[in-house]
Each structure stands twice: as structure tokens, then as C-alpha cells.
C-alpha positions, 0 to 999 in steps of 0.5 A: 544505661545512662546517657547524656543529651546536651541541655540545649537539646533538653531545652528545646521545649516539651511538646505537652506535659500530659501527666495522670497519676492513679488519683487526683491527689497525686497528679502534682506529685507524679513525674510528668510525661513530656515529648521532646519537640525536635524528636517528635516526628520521624520521616522515613524516605523510600531511598535513605540515600536520596535528598530530603524531598517530600516526594521521596517520603515512604511514611512519618510517625509522630508522637501524639501524646504521653501520659505517665502514671506512678505509684508512690510508695508512702515511705520509700524514695523509690517511685514506680512509673509508666508511661503510655505513648500514643503515635500516628503514622501516615503514608503519602499514598495508599498501597499494599498492606505494610508493617514498620518499626520505629525506635524511640526513647524514654528518658528520666530527667531533672534540672535539665539533665538526663539521669537514665535513658532507655530505647524501645522499638514499636511495631505498626502497620498500614492496612491495604489501602490505608494512609493513616495508622494510630497506635500506642505503646506502653513502658512500664517499670520506670523505677526512679529513686528520688534524691534528697530534698526532692520529690518525685514531681521534681523529675520528668519522663521525656519521650521522643524518637531515636533519630540519626543526626540527619533526622534530627537536622531534618526536623529542625530544618522543616519545623515542628509540623513537618510530615 
């Protein structure tokens, strides 16, 4: 499935390009993973219809990091990549044990264009009395066919939360470090 995201959204900047291929010599050859700043946080309110008020916040989740790895075949133009994503969730007050899920995307990009995008869901929870939860997810088998006159490092892996228009506007309004 291929979906396009506008170039300005892609140029909204990446949080951190954390990349790690199987060996140090492959580091520059693998597609790096980045977190799209505008989609790095998802804030979920207790009452979805209510105004965007911090007192109405049920929890928020941030993508803390994304790290890519890849397998570079010697003679083939097909690259197998994977990405490990670390998340950190926070709720404003302790409560009973609770479990939630949030949608996120992983996209393959080059030259400001999204070539392919897949949506995933990660489950997480808070133990009773806990206000912070750290968890991770891995996406394997991201296959990339490298175009003529291109190298795998010319591509990128972009990660972010799959937000509604309202959530995206909220993130842009409150800024990068919002709850």
C-alpha cells in the first residue's frame, strides 16, 4: 500500500536519525530511521469531544527513539530493513491498572516523498499506581528495492503516530514537548 504525505509535512524535520546497521561499515549504507516531529506525540483525552485541555488528558505517548537495522545483499538491489521503536507513556495521575493501544506508521521515504507507508498498533499498559510506562515495538521485513543510480542510504525510514487531523493540529499548537 502506498500513500503520499505532503512534502511540507515530511520537511517538518526529523527528531533524531538513529541508525544502526549490522556492522559499523554498513552504518552509512543502511536507510536511517527518523521520527517525524509533528507526529512524535499522541495525547489522548478522557472525553474526546471536549476542548483540548491538559486537565482532560487521559495519557500521552511519545516516540522516544527509532533505530534501524538492515541486511545488504551483495548483488541484489533489494534491502531488508527493520526498525526498533521505543515509546514512553505518561498519565497525569496514578490509578488502577489500565491497558491501551495506539496506532503508528512506518514509511519508506526518499527525496521528500513517501514511497510506502504501513500502519501498526502497539499495546501498552500502566500497572496500578503507575504514571509512567516505557515499552517498545519492532517492525521487521521492510523490503526496499533500490532504484538505479541510488544507494540504500539515499532512502529513509520515517516513524510517527497515525494521528487524526485534530491531534496533529494539537501537536502543532502546543509544540514538540507537549504532553
